[in-house]
Phi, psi and omega in degrees: 000131181292153182292153180286344181255017186305328183256016180263148171273176188295321180296323178288328175298307178305315182299311173308315175295315179298314184298317180302318179291322183294313179299320171303327179271005174104358181278153173257113183271132186223161171273155179307324182277357179223040179292127171228102184288350181284349191276346180172175179289325182245117182238129173253126184244126178284143172048046178285129183295138171224179181298335180248016175119174188287137176271137180311308180220143160235136183261129180243133173239128184050044175075002183249131178296128183246333187202139171224144187236121181263000000 
């Protein structure tokens, strides 16, 4: 059976792996255009805009940013 990521570039593969780890740790992973802080206490937002460009992920706890990864 072919790999599920056969048509993905390395960035997409890494994002899928990071998303899976965040979900495994209890985070709710969302896209920047579809943020819903009501889904849970911990929300990880992909490509969140910042003053210096988009962060790969910003982690929010109780609607407050606690960590961002560029």
